[in-house]
N, C-alpha and C positions, 0 to 999 in steps of 0.2 A: 052736453059735456058737464055732467054733474060733478065729477071728481075735480076737474080743473076749476070750475066755478067755486067750489067749496074753499079752495085755497086762495084764489085771487081775491076773495072777499075779506081775507084776513088783514090786508094792508091797502090803504088808499092808493098808493102809487101803482099797485098791481091791477087795480080796478079798470085801468085804461084798456086792459086786454078783454074786457067784457064786450067791446065793439067787435073785436076779432071773432069771439065766440058766437055772437049773434049772427054775424055774416056767414060763418060756417054753417050754423044750424039752419038758417033760412034758405041756403042755396044747395043743400044736399041733393034735392031732386030737380029744382028749377034751373040750376046752373052748376052742374057737377065740377066743371073746370075751375070755377071761381072758388068753390068749396075746397078743392084740393090745394089751390094756390094759397089761400089764406090759412089753411091748416099748416102748411109748411112755414109760412111767415110767423104764425103764432108760436110754433115750437122754437123757431130760430130766435125770436124776441125773448122768450122765457129763458132760453139757454144763456143768451148774452147778458140779460139782466142779472141772473144768478151769479155768473162768473164775475161781472163787474162789481156787484155788491160784495163779493168775496175777495176782491182785488186779485183775481186770477186772470192773467193775460191770455189773449187769443189773437190769432192773426186776422188782419182785416179781410183777407181773401180766403178765409178758412172754408173748406168744403162743408156742406150741411151735415153729412154723416160724421165727419171728424169732430165738428162742433158738438153734436149730440153725444158722441162717445167721450169727449173731453169733459163735458158737464157731468155725465153719469159717473165717470171715474173720480172726478173731484168730489162729488157729493158722497160717494161711497167711502172714499178715503177720510172725509171729514167725519163720517159717522163712526169710524173706528170699528165697524163691524166686519167680521171675517166670515162671510156666508159662502158656503160651498157653492160653486157654480156661478157666482155673481159676475166674475170677470168674463166668463163665457157668454153670459146673458147680455152683458154690455156689447160684446162683439156682434152678437146676433141682432140686437136692437139697432146697432149702427148700420148693419146691412139692410134692415127694413127702412131706415131713414134714407139710405142711398136709393132704394127703390122708389120711395115717395118723391125724392128730388127728381129722379129721371122721368117719372110720370108727369110731374108738374112742368118740367122743361119741355115735354112733348105736347102738352095741352094747356099751357098757361093762358089764362083768360085775360088777365090785366097787363102782364108785362111782355107778351108776345103778340104780334099781329098775325092772325091766322086766316087762311083762306076760308071763305064762307062754306065751302064744301069739305073742310077738314073734318075727319071722323070725330064724332062727339064722344065724350067720356060717358060710359054707362053709369047710371046713378047707383048701381050696386057697388061699383068701385069707389065712388065718392063716399058712400055710406061706410064702407070698410075703413077708408083712410080717416074719416071723421071719428069713428070709434077708436081707431088705433091712436090717433092724436090725443084723444082724451086720456087714454091709458098711459101713454108716454109722458105727457105733460103732468098728469096727476101724480104719476110715480116720482117724477123729478121734484115736484113741489112737496110731496110727502117727505122725501129725504131732506129737502131744503129746510122746511119748517121744523121738523122733528130732530134734526141732527146738526145742521150747519148754520141756521139763521142767526144764532147767538154770536157767531164769529164774524159777522158782517163787518167789513172795513169801511164801506160807504154808507153814510147816513142820508136818507131822503127826507126832506123837511116834513112833508105831509104824513109820513109814517111815524112821527114822534109827537103825536098830538098831545098826549098827557104831559110830556115834558114841556112842550111849547106853552101850554096853558099855565103850567106852574111857573115857568120862567117869566112869562108876561105879568103874572100877578106879583111876583117878587121884584120885578124891575119895570115899574110903570114908565112908559116913554110917551112924551108929548112934544110935538114940534109945531110952533105957531098956533097953539090951541087945538091941534088935531092929534088925537091919540093914535099911536103907532104900535106895531108889534115889535117888542124888543127882541124876541127870539128870531123873527124873520129877518130883522136888520142884522143881527149877529151872524145868522146863517149865510146871508148874502155878502157880508163885508169881511167876515173872518171865520171861515168854515172850521178851521182847526180849533179855534177858541170855542165855537159852538159844540164841537165834538167832545172837547175836554169837559165842558160843563155838563153835557149829556151823560158822560161816563160817571162824573161825580154824582149826578142825580140818581143813576142806577145803583151806585154804591150806597147812597143815602137810603134808598128804598129797601135795599137788602138789609142794612143795619136795623131799620125800623121793624122789619119782619122778625128779626132775631130777638128783639127785645120783648 
């Protein structure tokens, strides 16, 4: 899943998805049902992470295909691009997502108890879904990082490493002789103050570049 890996490597918080990808890749042939199930889970997790970072709400019980469609439409809207046929493409991708969900529901390895003689998923189908998942997730991450990422409303601490290091240097903190991270303490105790300081930091960097 090269395209998806390329983008999740850009932020520490997204690297948690590397486990999903490894599971998918390692089970395409030996356990096609698990490959398909985790492919759906990865897509779902990426959609919810993007929408949450962008402060875009979604229903707790949202259908998989609707979630994919909502995420794509949100990202395209954020990009400000008016590409002919893009809305129709979103609709068709949503239909593909629905098919993947139905296949997963009929052959889920981890979340459904199946009879030992239940028909096995062909590895050619799991290969197709594996490749489709990489294209779909990679496409969403492409739009996210290139057109929407800068409008994130939710800050994740580990993704702000440069700011954290700078803030800790500017605000040395020690309790009982033990050095502590001021940025981590601020993030946990007063998220809004952390975010305000982070925004000020970005503005400072922007001003420095202009000089």
